[in-house]
N, C-alpha and C positions, 0 to 999 in steps of 0.2 A: 146723368147717369154715368158713367164710365164705363165704358164696355168697350174698349179697345184705347191701348198702353203702347207710344213710340217707345224703344229703350235706345238711341247711337249709342256702338261699341266701336271706340276705337282700338282693342287687342290691348293696349296699356295695363301693369300692375292694377293702376289706379281705377279702373272698370270691374273693378273686381267688386268692389264694395256697393252702388249704383246698380249693377245689374243684381245685387242681393235685395237694394232696397227696390227694386223696379219687382220685384221678385212678392214681396212683403203684400207691396200694395194689389197687382192683379189677382194673388189669392185672397185675399180678405175682399176685394169687392167681387170678386169671383169675372174678375175680366180677360180680355185677346194679350199677352203680351207680346210686341212684336222686335225680334231685336235684328239694330236694327248695325251694316256694315259699311261703311263710302270708304273703297276704296279710290284715291285720286289718280289725273291720271298723267304717267310718267312725266308728260314733256307741260305737260300746269304744277308739276309739285317742286322743277327746278324754279327760284326763285328770276335770275336773270344767268342767261346762256351766253352774253356778251359776244359785239362783236368781232373781235381777235381772237377768239379760240375755236382751234381745227375740228374738222368734222368728226375725228377718232376722238376725241377730247369731248365732244357734245354726243358721242356715242356711249362714251364710256358713263358719262350723267347721270345718260338714260337709263343706261343698264340697272348701276349700280338703284336708281331711284323705284326700277321695276321690282329688283331683287328686298328692296325694300318693304312696298306695296306689297308682295305677295307670301312674304313673311309677317308685316299687321293683318293680312288676311287669315293669315294658319294660326295668330295667336289670338283674333277674336273667334275664330269660330270652332276652337281646343275651348276655347270661357265658355262658349253659348252651350257647347256638349257636354261641360262638364255638370254644367250649372243644370240640364233639365237632368239629368242621372244624379244628382240630388241632392233635387225638391221632386223628383220621382212627377215629373211636370207632363202632361198628355202634347203632343206638337202634333199642332193640325194648324193649315192655313185658310180654315173656313169653317163656318159657324155647323156647330153643330148641332143648333137646336135648343139643347139647356144651360142650362143658364150653370158655365162652370168655367176654372182658369186651364188658358192653354198657350199655349207658345208659342211662336211660327220666325226660322230667319230670316233674311234678303239684306240680298250683296247686290248694291248699288256703285257704280260707279260715273266723278264727274267730284263737285267741289261738294263738304261735307254741310256745310251753310245752305246751299240753298237747295241739297235737297231733304233737311231736317227739313226746313220751309215747307217746300211739295208737299212729302209724306207727315207731316205734322198736322197741317191741317185735315188732314183722313183720319188725325183719331181725335179719341176726347182729353187725353193729356200726355206730357213727353216731359216722359226722367230721364235731366244731362245729368255728366258731375259738374262739380264746379271749377272751371278753369283754379290747377297750379300751375307752380313751379318748373313741375320738369313733362307740362302737359305740350305739345308740338302750339303754332300758332292759330289752327283750322279750330280748332274749345274755343274759344272767349269770341268768334267769330257764330262758332257753333249757336252756345248760348245766348248769343243776341239775334240770333235770326230763328232759333228758341221761342223768346220769349218778345218781340218785337213785331214778325211775320209771320208767323205762326197761325196766331188769333185764337191758340190756345192757349191753353194751361198748362205751367212748367215749373213740375218738381226737382230744383236742384237739392244736390244732394255732394254735403261738404265731406272735405277728406273724415274721417274717424267718426261719421256720427253716430250715433246710440242707434237698437237696434229697432229700439220701441217708433215706433211713431202712431201718430193721432190720437193717442192715451189725453196728453194736457196739452191744447194748441189754442196759441194765442193768433190776434189778429192786429194787425195795425191798420185804425182804419181813422180813414180821415175826413171821409164824406165824396172821393171823388169818384170820379167814373171807374180807374182800374180798380181802387179799392173794393168797389161792389161788384166788381166784375170778378176781382178775384176770392169773393167772401159767395158766391152766386157758384161758381164753380167749386170748389169746396163743401158745398150742405150737404153732401152724400158725406163727407168724413165726418165734418162736426157732427156726425148725428151719431155716431159710435165712438165720441169723445168720451170723456168720466168729466173733465172741467175742461171749460172754455173762460175766455179773457177778452172781453174787447181791448185794447187798448189806446188813448188817442194822447199826442204830444199839447201840450195848452199851448207849445206854441202854435199851432195849425191854427192857421186862416180861412176858412170858406164856409162855403154858402149851402152848403149840401148837409145830408141827415148830420146828427150827431149820436155818440157812443149808445144811449138809453135806447136812442129807437130805431139804431141796426140791432137790437137784443131783440126787442120788441116783435121784429121782422123776424129772428132766428128761434124764437119759441112758437109764430106757428108754424115752426119742420119739426117742433120737441123736443128745441133744444135750449135751454137755459144756460146762458152766459150769463160772468159775472162781468164789472164792467170799473172801468178806472182811470184817470185822466191823470197822467207826469209830466213835471215838473222835465218841463228840457228848452233850456236860455237857447237861441238861433246860432244853429251850426252845431249842438249836440243833440239835434234827436235819433241821428244814427245810435251811437254810443248808446243810449240816453233807454232806446227802446229796446237793444240785447241786454241792458241790464234788466231793466221788468222783465223780459222772457225769462233769462236767471231766475229772476227771485219767485217768479210765478211755475216754475219747474215744465216750459215747455218743450218740447219732443217735437213741437212743427209747429212754423212762425206763415200766415196765410198773411199777403200784402200783394198790395200793387205796386207794380211795375214801372216805375217812371224814365222821362230822359229830355234834357235839353238839344237834343237834335231832328230834325223835322225832314233831313238828307235822310243817312244811313242808322238814322236812328242805335250809334253807339256810343254816343255817348249820356252816360249814365245820368238821373241826378243824384247831387248829393247822397242823398238818406241811401237810397237804391242801391248804387256805390259800395256805401261802407256797409251796407248787412250783409251785398254778398260778398265779401269781400272777409268780412269778419264771424259771421256766423258759425256757431260751432251744430248747427241742428238744421234740419232740413229746412228749408223753404219753397211753399204753396205760392207763383203768382204767377201773374195776368195784367195784360198791357192791355 
């Protein structure tokens, strides 16, 4: 069940798309959408103050950081207010007792990645924008925190993502715990799809369940997927997976998220990194 959705909003123009996507999902699932803006502490937003800097220079830099933060808050809040009016949404920060889409605003202070990880654990789904060239350094860190530190499924929205979501859904399946979690979190969405395709690379070597076994599991939920094993020599799984998604006409990819790092988990696995960087459709991911 997806009853609550968290959507971090920085105030950047690119956030308009991810906010619209979050509204779309929340409306379809009749969920509550919490729009979050995290305002960084001014001192922490300055990379290095340097020992040779004068007090006046430090104060000027802090003042500039505070001004920029205030402008970002204002842009994010305006984006939220405009979205409420555009979608004729009901604003509420408490359950109404009725199954309906509602939305609320939340303003926090601190590091965006840490706040998203903390609040993400208290939501059923996190919707985030894919980092782009114009985004600041916090965005990739926030994406990693959402995927690897929240314990929740994450919908990653790339720039220019199509309006239609959840009509034709592809599942990247390799029998792993991560892919199983991704599928489990997507069942309600899969139930509403017009077509579902389970995709497995022939180069995957796993002791986990195969594609047809996953299909049988999904049939118990009233979902009748097709399955396909596609050719993908070692090192080409990411590109080939996206090619198969395009052939199928997928508007959403469900996938596990993998990492090579056991420390901060910032080093993504090869397939995950490629798909995140190149997919033109939203991705529902789980670790």
